[in-house]
All heavy atoms as an XYZ file, in Angstrom:
870
protein
N       2.679    -28.936     32.504
C       2.299    -27.639     33.004
C       2.379    -26.624     31.863
O       3.351    -26.586     31.124
C       3.247    -27.249     34.140
C       2.969    -25.891     34.664
S       3.606    -25.649     36.324
C       5.206    -25.001     35.996
N       1.338    -25.841     31.734
C       1.269    -24.842     30.669
C       2.113    -23.629     31.053
O       2.006    -23.116     32.160
C      -0.178    -24.433     30.445
C      -0.381    -23.653     29.206
C      -1.855    -23.484     28.954
C      -2.043    -22.778     27.634
N      -3.425    -22.570     27.326
N       2.930    -23.212     30.111
C       3.815    -22.083     30.357
C       3.123    -20.777     29.991
O       2.493    -20.670     28.954
C       5.054    -22.252     29.483
C       6.268    -21.705     30.092
C       7.452    -22.072     29.255
N       8.039    -20.825     28.794
C       9.014    -20.733     27.952
N       9.513    -21.803     27.423
N       9.482    -19.573     27.609
N       3.233    -19.803     30.843
C       2.650    -18.488     30.567
C       3.523    -17.742     29.572
O       4.745    -17.834     29.635
C       2.572    -17.663     31.842
C       1.480    -18.122     32.771
C       1.371    -17.235     33.963
N       1.218    -15.846     33.554
C       1.303    -14.821     34.388
N       1.555    -15.018     35.653
N       1.147    -13.598     33.959
N       2.911    -16.999     28.649
C       3.723    -16.217     27.724
C       4.471    -15.122     28.471
O       4.001    -14.627     29.499
C       2.710    -15.618     26.749
C       1.394    -15.728     27.413
C       1.497    -16.843     28.408
N       5.605    -14.780     27.939
C       6.391    -13.729     28.578
C       5.644    -12.399     28.461
O       4.795    -12.224     27.582
C       7.757    -13.607     27.902
O       7.619    -13.010     26.627
N       5.955    -11.460     29.337
C       5.294    -10.150     29.246
C       5.534     -9.485     27.888
O       4.674     -8.793     27.374
C       5.938     -9.344     30.377
C       6.438    -10.358     31.338
C       6.804    -11.563     30.519
N       6.696     -9.728     27.306
C       6.991     -9.156     25.987
C       6.050     -9.698     24.924
O       5.556     -8.968     24.088
C       8.429     -9.478     25.588
C       9.315     -8.306     25.687
C      10.638     -8.616     25.078
N      11.629     -8.129     26.002
C      12.849     -8.500     26.076
N      13.302     -9.419     25.272
N      13.672     -7.978     26.945
N       5.807    -10.995     24.956
C       4.901    -11.613     23.978
C       3.481    -11.092     24.155
O       2.794    -10.807     23.171
C       4.908    -13.130     24.124
S       6.430    -13.896     23.560
N       3.048    -10.986     25.397
C       1.695    -10.485     25.663
C       1.566     -9.038     25.182
O       0.563     -8.656     24.573
C       1.377    -10.585     27.148
N       2.599     -8.246     25.423
C       2.585     -6.850     24.981
C       2.565     -6.770     23.455
O       1.818     -5.975     22.879
C       3.797     -6.104     25.543
C       3.854     -4.682     25.130
N       2.949     -3.742     25.577
C       4.691     -4.041     24.291
C       3.234     -2.586     25.032
N       4.281     -2.730     24.245
N       3.353     -7.600     22.795
C       3.386     -7.613     21.329
C       2.023     -8.003     20.764
O       1.570     -7.434     19.764
C       4.471     -8.564     20.831
N       1.365     -8.960     21.391
C       0.033     -9.386     20.937
C      -0.978     -8.248     21.082
O      -1.775     -7.994     20.178
C      -0.426    -10.616     21.723
C      -1.780    -11.126     21.333
C      -1.819    -11.695     19.927
O      -0.794    -11.936     19.301
N      -3.011    -11.895     19.415
N      -0.952     -7.568     22.223
C      -1.867     -6.427     22.415
C      -1.579     -5.329     21.398
O      -2.497     -4.736     20.832
C      -1.729     -5.878     23.838
C      -2.467     -6.691     24.882
C      -2.563     -5.954     26.206
N      -1.280     -5.533     26.749
C      -0.477     -6.293     27.496
N      -0.827     -7.526     27.807
N       0.666     -5.820     27.948
N      -0.315     -5.057     21.140
C       0.070     -4.032     20.174
C      -0.420     -4.399     18.778
O      -0.954     -3.558     18.059
C       1.587     -3.849     20.182
C       2.144     -2.793     19.237
C       1.585     -1.417     19.589
C       3.658     -2.779     19.312
N      -0.290     -5.664     18.403
C      -0.739     -6.113     17.090
C      -2.242     -5.902     16.947
O      -2.720     -5.400     15.930
C      -0.392     -7.590     16.884
C      -0.721     -8.101     15.486
C      -0.448     -9.579     15.359
N      -1.423    -10.396     16.050
C      -2.658    -10.640     15.606
N      -3.076    -10.120     14.494
N      -3.472    -11.408     16.294
N      -3.004     -6.275     17.970
C      -4.456     -6.088     17.916
C      -4.832     -4.612     17.873
O      -5.740     -4.214     17.143
C      -5.116     -6.778     19.111
C      -5.068     -8.302     19.095
C      -5.603     -8.858     20.410
C      -5.836     -8.864     17.924
N      -4.123     -3.785     18.644
C      -4.391     -2.342     18.634
C      -4.120     -1.755     17.254
O      -4.884     -0.936     16.754
C      -3.545     -1.615     19.674
C      -4.007     -1.883     21.095
O      -5.133     -2.408     21.274
O      -3.235     -1.574     22.029
N      -3.014     -2.170     16.622
C      -2.683     -1.665     15.296
C      -3.701     -2.111     14.262
O      -4.083     -1.342     13.382
C      -1.281     -2.112     14.883
C      -0.144     -1.393     15.579
C       1.190     -2.037     15.208
C      -0.135      0.086     15.244
N      -4.151     -3.346     14.377
C      -5.161     -3.845     13.436
C      -6.442     -3.024     13.546
O      -7.039     -2.632     12.541
C      -5.428     -5.321     13.689
C      -6.348     -5.942     12.659
C      -6.420     -7.431     12.839
C      -7.383     -8.020     11.871
N      -6.787     -8.686     10.778
N      -6.870     -2.742     14.778
C      -8.059     -1.908     14.966
C      -7.832     -0.499     14.426
O      -8.702      0.080     13.794
C      -8.429     -1.850     16.441
C      -9.164     -3.072     16.898
C      -9.707     -2.872     18.329
N      -9.472     -4.110     19.034
C      -8.666     -4.281     20.071
N      -8.023     -3.270     20.579
N      -8.509     -5.455     20.627
N      -6.646      0.054     14.691
C      -6.347      1.414     14.223
C      -6.349      1.476     12.704
O      -6.863      2.437     12.120
C      -4.998      1.867     14.774
N      -5.770      0.474     12.038
C      -5.773      0.444     10.572
C      -7.204      0.386     10.042
O      -7.550      1.047      9.081
C      -4.980     -0.740     10.034
C      -3.495     -0.527     10.006
C      -2.653     -1.608     10.069
C      -2.944      0.728      9.901
C      -1.284     -1.442     10.034
C      -1.576      0.915      9.874
C      -0.741     -0.165      9.944
N      -8.042     -0.410     10.685
C      -9.434     -0.503     10.254
C     -10.156      0.830     10.385
O     -10.871      1.261      9.474
N      -9.935      1.513     11.508
C     -10.565      2.825     11.696
C     -10.019      3.838     10.704
O     -10.770      4.647     10.156
C     -10.353      3.311     13.131
C     -11.243      2.609     14.133
C     -11.243      3.309     15.478
N      -9.930      3.450     16.075
C      -9.346      2.548     16.858
N      -9.972      1.425     17.143
N      -8.150      2.759     17.360
N      -8.729      3.797     10.458
C      -8.120      4.724      9.501
C      -8.693      4.510      8.110
O      -9.002      5.466      7.403
C      -6.602      4.551      9.483
C      -5.829      5.446      8.522
C      -6.053      6.919      8.866
C      -4.354      5.109      8.552
N      -8.855      3.251      7.710
C      -9.429      2.964      6.396
C     -10.846      3.516      6.288
O     -11.244      4.054      5.263
C      -9.423      1.463      6.125
C      -8.043      0.938      5.810
C      -8.012     -0.547      5.572
N      -8.912     -0.916      4.510
C      -9.767     -1.929      4.600
N      -9.856     -2.647      5.680
N     -10.537     -2.223      3.593
N     -11.633      3.399      7.347
C     -13.010      3.893      7.311
C     -13.051      5.416      7.272
O     -13.782      6.002      6.481
C     -13.779      3.400      8.531
C     -14.082      1.936      8.493
C     -14.657      1.443      9.810
O     -14.630      2.134     10.808
N     -15.159      0.220      9.815
N     -12.268      6.065      8.105
C     -12.305      7.528      8.177
C     -11.698      8.175      6.947
O     -12.188      9.190      6.475
C     -11.566      8.006      9.421
C     -12.304      7.682     10.686
C     -11.557      8.168     11.885
N     -12.241      7.750     13.086
C     -11.680      7.686     14.269
N     -10.419      8.008     14.411
N     -12.365      7.298     15.304
N     -10.630      7.620      6.443
C      -9.935      8.238      5.321
C     -10.739      8.146      4.032
O     -10.484      8.899      3.102
C      -8.560      7.598      5.133
N     -11.713      7.254      3.973
C     -12.510      7.146      2.755
C     -13.296      8.421      2.488
O     -13.719      8.672      1.369
C     -13.442      5.940      2.818
O     -14.361      6.103      3.866
N     -13.483      9.250      3.509
C     -14.177     10.521      3.316
C     -13.286     11.540      2.608
O     -13.772     12.533      2.100
C     -14.620     11.072      4.664
N     -11.971     11.309      2.565
C     -11.025     12.229      1.928
C     -10.410     11.530      0.734
O      -9.459     10.749      0.868
C      -9.941     12.639      2.895
C     -10.440     13.302      4.136
C     -11.549     14.065      4.287
C      -9.838     13.240      5.432
N     -11.673     14.492      5.576
C     -10.632     14.006      6.302
C      -8.697     12.626      5.932
C     -10.325     14.164      7.635
C      -8.389     12.793      7.258
C      -9.199     13.551      8.097
N     -10.908     11.789     -0.466
C     -10.434     11.048     -1.632
C      -8.943     11.215     -1.904
O      -8.303     10.331     -2.432
C     -11.264     11.598     -2.791
C     -12.041     12.724     -2.269
C     -11.948     12.734     -0.788
N      -8.351     12.326     -1.510
C      -6.928     12.537     -1.738
C      -6.047     11.611     -0.920
O      -4.853     11.488     -1.177
N      -6.615     10.936      0.055
C      -5.828     10.028      0.892
C      -5.785      8.602      0.352
O      -5.236      7.721      1.002
C      -6.389     10.001      2.317
C      -6.168     11.265      3.130
C      -6.794     11.118      4.501
C      -4.694     11.567      3.260
N      -6.329      8.391     -0.821
C      -6.340      7.037     -1.379
C      -4.936      6.473     -1.507
O      -4.716      5.284     -1.314
C      -7.016      7.031     -2.747
O      -8.364      7.385     -2.611
N      -3.976      7.334     -1.826
C      -2.594      6.880     -1.937
C      -2.030      6.400     -0.615
O      -1.162      5.540     -0.574
N      -2.544      6.935      0.472
C      -2.125      6.488      1.799
C      -2.904      5.247      2.208
O      -2.371      4.352      2.859
C      -2.360      7.612      2.829
O      -1.640      8.766      2.412
C      -1.917      7.195      4.203
N      -4.154      5.193      1.814
C      -4.996      4.059      2.185
C      -4.597      2.778      1.458
O      -4.766      1.687      2.000
C      -6.449      4.350      1.839
C      -7.106      5.382      2.709
C      -8.508      5.596      2.239
O      -8.743      6.370      1.326
N      -9.440      4.893      2.843
N      -4.083      2.891      0.240
C      -3.774      1.700     -0.558
C      -2.799      0.757      0.145
O      -3.082     -0.440      0.261
C      -3.266      2.099     -1.942
N      -1.644      1.241      0.633
C      -0.757      0.292      1.323
C      -1.345     -0.233      2.629
O      -1.099     -1.378      3.007
C       0.524      1.090      1.566
C       0.143      2.511      1.449
C      -1.036      2.561      0.523
N      -2.139      0.590      3.299
C      -2.776      0.123      4.541
C      -3.723     -1.029      4.225
O      -3.737     -2.045      4.917
C      -3.504      1.282      5.248
C      -2.484      2.292      5.763
C      -4.375      0.761      6.382
C      -3.090      3.576      6.273
N      -4.519     -0.862      3.167
C      -5.441     -1.935      2.776
C      -4.667     -3.192      2.398
O      -5.056     -4.301      2.775
C      -6.313     -1.478      1.604
N      -3.563     -3.022      1.674
C      -2.765     -4.190      1.276
C      -2.223     -4.915      2.506
O      -2.396     -6.126      2.640
C      -1.610     -3.771      0.359
C      -0.679     -4.918      0.081
C      -1.037     -5.910     -0.825
C       0.518     -5.053      0.768
C      -0.212     -6.992     -1.056
C       1.344     -6.127      0.540
C       0.988     -7.091     -0.361
O       1.803     -8.170     -0.582
N      -1.579     -4.188      3.392
C      -0.965     -4.822      4.560
C      -2.015     -5.321      5.550
O      -1.729     -6.168      6.387
C       0.011     -3.857      5.244
C       1.228     -3.649      4.410
C       1.588     -2.503      3.767
C       2.236     -4.607      4.087
N       2.748     -2.704      3.072
C       3.174     -3.984      3.245
C       2.428     -5.952      4.415
C       4.283     -4.641      2.742
C       3.540     -6.600      3.905
C       4.449     -5.956      3.091
N      -3.233     -4.817      5.445
C      -4.307     -5.287      6.323
C      -5.023     -6.501      5.730
O      -6.013     -6.972      6.275
C      -5.294     -4.143      6.572
C      -6.148     -4.351      7.805
O      -5.709     -5.058      8.731
O      -7.259     -3.807      7.838
N      -4.523     -6.982      4.574
C      -5.083     -8.202      3.995
C      -6.264     -7.977      3.065
O      -7.079     -8.879      2.889
N      -6.348     -6.794      2.464
C      -7.456     -6.469      1.554
C      -6.898     -6.050      0.190
O      -6.942     -4.860     -0.165
C      -8.326     -5.353      2.147
C      -8.891     -5.683      3.478
N     -10.007     -6.478      3.619
C      -8.490     -5.365      4.733
C     -10.272     -6.612      4.913
N      -9.359     -5.957      5.603
N      -6.375     -7.010     -0.587
C      -5.736     -6.648     -1.856
C      -6.682     -6.026     -2.887
O      -6.274     -5.166     -3.662
C      -5.147     -7.963     -2.360
C      -5.909     -9.035     -1.664
C      -6.322     -8.447     -0.343
N      -7.955     -6.429     -2.901
C      -8.912     -5.832     -3.848
C      -9.082     -4.344     -3.543
O      -9.065     -3.502     -4.443
C     -10.266     -6.579     -3.811
C     -11.299     -5.866     -4.652
C     -10.090     -8.016     -4.275
N      -9.234     -4.021     -2.259
C      -9.331     -2.617     -1.858
C      -8.045     -1.866     -2.180
O      -8.086     -0.702     -2.573
C      -9.629     -2.492     -0.361
C     -11.018     -2.951      0.008
O     -11.886     -3.008     -0.893
O     -11.244     -3.262      1.196
N      -6.906     -2.519     -2.004
C      -5.623     -1.872     -2.287
C      -5.537     -1.455     -3.755
O      -5.107     -0.338     -4.066
C      -4.470     -2.803     -1.926
N      -5.965     -2.336     -4.661
C      -5.946     -2.005     -6.092
C      -6.903     -0.851     -6.376
O      -6.554      0.117     -7.067
C      -6.309     -3.243     -6.946
C      -6.530     -2.854     -8.395
C      -5.231     -4.302     -6.834
N      -8.099     -0.923     -5.829
C      -9.089      0.137     -6.054
C      -8.579      1.478     -5.544
O      -8.679      2.503     -6.223
C     -10.405     -0.230     -5.364
C     -11.507      0.806     -5.514
C     -12.767      0.412     -4.749
N     -12.551      0.081     -3.347
C     -12.371      0.977     -2.375
N     -12.378      2.259     -2.647
N     -12.206      0.583     -1.121
N      -8.002      1.484     -4.361
C      -7.502      2.724     -3.770
C      -6.288      3.258     -4.517
O      -6.130      4.475     -4.679
C      -7.175      2.500     -2.294
C      -8.391      2.296     -1.404
C      -7.991      1.689     -0.072
C      -9.136      3.602     -1.221
N      -5.413      2.356     -4.982
C      -4.257      2.797     -5.764
C      -4.715      3.436     -7.066
O      -4.171      4.463     -7.495
C      -3.318      1.624     -6.036
N      -5.729      2.851     -7.692
C      -6.273      3.431     -8.923
C      -6.871      4.816     -8.661
O      -6.633      5.759     -9.407
C      -7.333      2.524     -9.546
C      -6.729      1.341    -10.281
O      -5.547      1.414    -10.682
O      -7.450      0.343    -10.469
N      -7.651      4.941     -7.593
C      -8.256      6.244     -7.319
C      -7.217      7.245     -6.825
O      -7.331      8.437     -7.098
C      -9.410      6.116     -6.327
O      -8.953      5.724     -5.065
N      -6.190      6.763     -6.146
C      -5.119      7.654     -5.698
C      -4.315      8.223     -6.844
O      -3.749      9.316     -6.740
N      -4.287      7.522     -7.962
C      -3.543      8.005     -9.129
C      -4.086      9.337     -9.623
O      -3.361     10.133    -10.206
C      -3.609      6.979    -10.261
O      -2.956      5.795     -9.874
N      -5.356      9.585     -9.408
C      -5.958     10.845     -9.858
C      -5.487     12.032     -9.019
O      -5.612     13.173     -9.448
C      -7.478     10.745     -9.791
N      -4.929     11.772     -7.839
C      -4.538     12.850     -6.939
C      -3.033     12.986     -6.791
O      -2.568     13.723     -5.957
C      -5.166     12.628     -5.560
C      -6.656     12.654     -5.611
C      -7.378     11.481     -5.699
C      -7.336     13.858     -5.617
C      -8.763     11.509     -5.765
C      -8.720     13.886     -5.689
C      -9.431     12.712     -5.764
N      -2.270     12.269     -7.593
C      -0.815     12.358     -7.522
C      -0.301     12.999     -8.794
O      -1.016     13.099     -9.782
C      -0.183     10.958     -7.356
O      -0.574     10.162     -8.468
C      -0.597     10.314     -6.065
N       0.961     13.404     -8.798
C       1.525     13.956    -10.024
C       1.489     12.916    -11.145
O       1.432     11.721    -10.886
C       2.976     14.272     -9.652
C       3.060     14.161     -8.186
C       1.901     13.358     -7.704
N       1.538     13.387    -12.386
C       1.503     12.456    -13.502
C       2.756     11.595    -13.551
O       2.765     10.541    -14.157
C       1.318     13.213    -14.813
C      -0.071     13.815    -14.930
C      -0.289     14.475    -16.259
O       0.503     14.251    -17.177
O      -1.271     15.217    -16.373
N       3.812     12.057    -12.943
C       5.022     11.238    -12.827
C       5.594     11.482    -11.439
O       5.146     12.355    -10.713
C       6.044     11.612    -13.907
O       6.489     12.934    -13.702
N       6.550     10.707    -11.066
C       7.155     10.887     -9.752
C       6.992      9.658     -8.885
O       6.323      8.702     -9.246
N       7.620      9.728     -7.750
C       7.663      8.560     -6.880
C       6.299      8.175     -6.320
O       6.055      7.004     -6.055
C       8.642      8.782     -5.719
O       8.268      9.960     -5.006
C      10.059      8.922     -6.224
N       5.408      9.139     -6.131
C       4.080      8.807     -5.593
C       3.350      7.871     -6.547
O       2.744      6.880     -6.124
C       3.274     10.078     -5.357
N       3.398      8.174     -7.829
C       2.726      7.339     -8.819
C       3.394      5.966     -8.919
O       2.723      4.939     -9.024
C       2.739      8.038    -10.179
C       1.883      7.370    -11.213
C       0.409      7.455    -10.888
O      -0.059      8.443    -10.349
N      -0.323      6.417    -11.203
N       4.717      5.937     -8.864
C       5.448      4.659     -8.914
C       5.073      3.794     -7.718
O       4.867      2.586     -7.840
C       6.971      4.908     -8.962
C       7.343      5.619    -10.267
C       7.747      3.606     -8.815
C       8.749      6.171    -10.287
N       4.966      4.424     -6.566
C       4.602      3.697     -5.345
C       3.220      3.068     -5.478
O       3.001      1.918     -5.081
C       4.652      4.662     -4.165
C       4.457      4.019     -2.835
C       4.772      5.041     -1.731
N       3.994      4.732     -0.579
C       2.803      5.261     -0.290
N       2.262      6.146     -1.066
N       2.166      4.904      0.796
N       2.266      3.807     -6.038
C       0.920      3.265     -6.210
C       0.928      2.074     -7.165
O       0.254      1.066     -6.920
C      -0.035      4.346     -6.715
C      -0.375      5.437     -5.701
C      -1.153      6.557     -6.370
C      -1.135      4.859     -4.533
N       1.694      2.169     -8.246
C       1.796      1.033     -9.178
C       2.434     -0.169     -8.484
O       2.041     -1.311     -8.707
C       2.580      1.420    -10.430
C       1.851      2.384    -11.343
C       0.557      1.824    -11.919
O       0.469      0.609    -12.174
O      -0.376      2.613    -12.125
N       3.413      0.082     -7.630
C       4.072     -1.008     -6.903
C       3.113     -1.711     -5.951
O       3.169     -2.933     -5.785
C       5.283     -0.470     -6.129
O       6.214      0.090     -7.007
N       2.243     -0.941     -5.322
C       1.233     -1.536     -4.447
C       0.310     -2.432     -5.267
O      -0.053     -3.535     -4.844
C       0.435     -0.440     -3.716
C       1.347      0.284     -2.726
C      -0.784     -1.015     -3.007
C       0.799      1.601     -2.239
N      -0.066     -1.952     -6.460
C      -0.921     -2.757     -7.327
C      -0.229     -4.054     -7.731
O      -0.871     -5.107     -7.789
C      -1.316     -1.952     -8.566
C      -2.333     -0.876     -8.259
C      -2.550      0.111     -9.387
C      -2.898     -0.502    -10.696
N      -3.184      0.525    -11.728
N       1.087     -4.005     -7.983
C       1.827     -5.224     -8.344
C       1.686     -6.257     -7.227
O       1.351     -7.416     -7.476
C       3.327     -4.912     -8.600
C       4.127     -6.198     -8.742
C       3.492     -4.031     -9.823
N       1.928     -5.836     -5.999
C       1.840     -6.766     -4.860
C       0.424     -7.302     -4.676
O       0.220     -8.487     -4.430
C       2.283     -6.073     -3.584
C       3.746     -5.816     -3.521
C       4.087     -5.080     -2.256
N       5.521     -4.945     -2.138
C       6.159     -4.935     -0.990
N       5.495     -5.036      0.137
N       7.457     -4.821     -0.958
N      -0.563     -6.399     -4.754
C      -1.949     -6.814     -4.539
C      -2.410     -7.774     -5.631
O      -3.041     -8.798     -5.340
C      -2.858     -5.588     -4.486
N      -2.084     -7.475     -6.900
C      -2.449     -8.387     -7.982
C      -1.747     -9.733     -7.815
O      -2.333    -10.783     -8.091
C      -2.101     -7.789     -9.350
C      -3.084     -6.758     -9.845
C      -2.638     -5.571    -10.398
C      -4.448     -6.974     -9.776
C      -3.532     -4.620    -10.872
C      -5.355     -6.038    -10.246
C      -4.886     -4.854    -10.795
N      -0.518     -9.726     -7.345
C       0.183    -10.981     -7.083
C      -0.519    -11.802     -6.023
O      -0.657    -13.019     -6.150
N      -0.976    -11.119     -4.983
C      -1.691    -11.813     -3.913
C      -3.013    -12.386     -4.418
O      -3.486    -13.403     -3.920
C      -1.932    -10.842     -2.761
C      -2.255    -11.502     -1.456
C      -2.324    -10.491     -0.330
O      -2.891     -9.413     -0.484
N      -1.751    -10.859      0.803
N      -3.592    -11.746     -5.412
C      -4.861    -12.203     -5.989
C      -4.655    -13.214     -7.120
O      -5.619    -13.608     -7.774
C      -5.654    -10.999     -6.519
C      -6.134    -10.006     -5.464
C      -6.618     -8.721     -6.120
C      -7.232    -10.630     -4.616
N      -3.416    -13.616     -7.373
C      -3.061    -14.551     -8.453
C      -3.480    -14.023     -9.827
O      -3.942    -14.778    -10.676
C      -3.669    -15.940     -8.219
C      -3.015    -16.662     -7.059
O      -1.795    -16.479     -6.855
O      -3.716    -17.400     -6.364
N      -3.320    -12.731    -10.016
C      -3.624    -12.099    -11.304
C      -2.307    -11.660    -11.935
O      -1.947    -10.481    -11.934
C      -4.586    -10.935    -11.099
C      -5.966    -11.424    -10.662
C      -6.912    -10.338    -10.257
N      -7.079     -9.273    -11.235
C      -7.824     -8.193    -11.018
N      -8.486     -8.063     -9.877
N      -7.924     -7.253    -11.935
N      -1.585    -12.637    -12.472
C      -0.224    -12.407    -12.961
C      -0.168    -11.378    -14.081
O       0.723    -10.522    -14.098
C       0.394    -13.726    -13.426
N      -1.090    -11.429    -15.024
C      -1.029    -10.489    -16.151
C      -1.259     -9.053    -15.676
O      -0.599     -8.125    -16.150
C      -2.021    -10.869    -17.242
O      -3.340    -10.845    -16.738
N      -2.157     -8.861    -14.716
C      -2.380     -7.521    -14.165
C      -1.156     -7.055    -13.369
O      -0.785     -5.880    -13.426
C      -3.614     -7.501    -13.273
C      -4.903     -7.669    -14.053
O      -4.971     -7.206    -15.211
O      -5.847     -8.266    -13.508
N      -0.539     -7.976    -12.644
C       0.666     -7.631    -11.884
C       1.790     -7.209    -12.821
O       2.486     -6.217    -12.572
C       1.106     -8.810    -11.015
N       1.954     -7.950    -13.919
C       2.997     -7.599    -14.881
C       2.699     -6.261    -15.556
O       3.620     -5.473    -15.822
C       3.164     -8.699    -15.923
C       3.803     -9.988    -15.398
C       3.728    -11.090    -16.452
C       5.238     -9.732    -14.973
N       1.438     -5.985    -15.840
C       1.068     -4.700    -16.446
C       1.381     -3.544    -15.488
O       1.916     -2.511    -15.903
C      -0.410     -4.701    -16.828
N       1.069     -3.717    -14.211
C       1.370     -2.681    -13.219
C       2.881     -2.512    -13.057
O       3.373     -1.392    -12.904
C       0.713     -3.019    -11.883
N       3.616     -3.618    -13.110
C       5.073     -3.557    -13.020
C       5.655     -2.796    -14.212
O       6.551     -1.959    -14.055
C       5.654     -4.963    -12.938
C       7.155     -5.078    -12.702
C       7.564     -4.393    -11.410
C       7.559     -6.534    -12.692
N       5.121     -3.053    -15.397
C       5.572     -2.331    -16.593
C       5.258     -0.844    -16.474
O       6.074     -0.003    -16.852
C       4.901     -2.896    -17.844
O       5.326     -4.206    -18.079
N       4.087     -0.516    -15.941
C       3.721      0.888    -15.750
C       4.676      1.565    -14.768
O       5.114      2.698    -14.998
C       2.279      0.998    -15.263
N       5.020      0.865    -13.684
C       5.959      1.423    -12.711
C       7.327      1.636    -13.350
O       7.980      2.664    -13.113
C       6.071      0.501    -11.496
N       7.773      0.687    -14.174
C       9.056      0.834    -14.874
C       9.048      2.036    -15.809
O      10.007      2.801    -15.869
C       9.395     -0.434    -15.661
C       9.878     -1.569    -14.773
O      10.282     -1.299    -13.612
O       9.842     -2.725    -15.237
N       7.957      2.194    -16.561
C       7.847      3.344    -17.481
C       7.900      4.662    -16.714
O       8.583      5.607    -17.111
C       6.550      3.259    -18.286
C       6.620      2.359    -19.490
C       5.417      2.553    -20.412
N       4.125      2.414    -19.738
C       3.535      1.246    -19.482
N       4.113      0.109    -19.833
N       2.375      1.208    -18.865
N       7.183      4.716    -15.595
C       7.187      5.935    -14.788
C       8.566      6.227    -14.220
O       8.997      7.375    -14.164
C       6.155      5.821    -13.655
C       4.697      5.877    -14.099
C       3.789      5.389    -12.981
C       4.338      7.288    -14.525
N       9.263      5.185    -13.820
C      10.613      5.367    -13.278
C      11.552      5.894    -14.349
O      12.394      6.743    -14.082
C      11.139      4.064    -12.696
C      12.530      4.213    -12.089
C      12.825      3.104    -11.124
N      14.186      2.908    -10.756
C      14.988      3.796    -10.205
N      14.578      5.010     -9.997
N      16.219      3.491     -9.864
N      11.412      5.399    -15.574
C      12.256      5.872    -16.667
C      11.984      7.338    -16.989
O      12.868      8.038    -17.478
C      12.026      5.016    -17.909
C      12.596      3.620    -17.787
C      12.155      2.702    -18.917
O      11.443      3.160    -19.839
O      12.513      1.511    -18.863
N      10.784      7.814    -16.722
C      10.418      9.198    -17.005
C      10.959     10.182    -15.971
O      10.954     11.387    -16.202
C       8.897      9.347    -17.077
C       8.270      8.647    -18.245
C       6.748      8.658    -18.172
O       6.156      9.244    -17.279
N       6.112      7.983    -19.129
N      11.403      9.664    -14.831
C      11.938     10.563    -13.798
C      13.183     11.249    -14.344
O      14.060     10.611    -14.914
C      12.302      9.789    -12.531
C      11.160      9.326    -11.660
C      11.700      8.524    -10.484
C      10.338     10.484    -11.160
N      13.231     12.531    -14.154
C      14.391     13.296    -14.605
C      15.343     13.602    -13.474
O      15.087     13.286    -12.313
N      16.434     14.232    -13.831
C      17.424     14.678    -12.836
C      16.723     15.627    -11.876
O      15.973     16.516    -12.279
C      18.564     15.403    -13.546
C      19.714     15.718    -12.653
C      20.746     14.611    -12.662
O      20.692     13.740    -13.518
O      21.594     14.662    -11.777
N      16.948     15.452    -10.597
C      16.354     16.338     -9.618
C      14.945     15.955     -9.213
O      14.332     16.652     -8.420
N      14.408     14.853     -9.750
C      13.096     14.406     -9.303
C      13.219     13.833     -7.896
O      14.280     13.781     -7.313
C      12.523     13.350    -10.260
C      11.660     13.966    -11.361
O      11.081     15.044    -11.099
O      11.600     13.393    -12.435
N      12.126     13.322     -7.393
C      12.036     12.935     -5.992
C      12.866     11.724     -5.608
O      13.235     11.578     -4.468
C      10.575     12.628     -5.660
C       9.639     13.736     -6.010
C       8.225     13.236     -6.009
O       7.779     12.715     -4.981
O       7.571     13.360     -7.050
N      13.131     10.820     -6.540
C      13.811      9.579     -6.197
C      15.275      9.818     -5.862
O      15.994     10.428     -6.627
C      13.714      8.597     -7.378
C      13.018      7.321     -7.009
C      12.236      6.821     -8.192
C      13.967      6.295     -6.536
N      15.705      9.319     -4.722
C      17.091      9.456     -4.324
C      17.901      8.271     -4.822
O      17.420      7.152     -4.879
C      17.183      9.525     -2.795
C      16.451     10.691     -2.146
C      16.531     10.577     -0.640
C      17.024     12.005     -2.602
N      19.147      8.507     -5.148
C      20.026      7.419     -5.534
C      19.886      7.000     -6.983
O      20.496      6.034     -7.406
N      19.078      7.703     -7.758
C      18.975      7.521     -9.192
C      18.383      6.278     -9.638
O      18.410      5.751    -10.616
């Protein structure tokens, strides 16, 4: 006898599908606002689009401060996306860039805990 999924499982499945659709719509709508590339990059990565994540992180760099946590975050997204694409040298280059940016953070910058 086939067992029915629990209501919790069914609800979780519906929620997952709703979130996937919402992420897709957000990616489409946000492309009209170039300043949102920094927000779109992690969404593209977690939605399974690492090439888009790298492209968006690169374009988002133009709209973030030259240093600070926003730029470090974008480089970190590129590290993950390049890793997913099996591009080790690009991932290491992005990791080095993130390290350099972190070293440039001064006292009182955005990063908590030093």
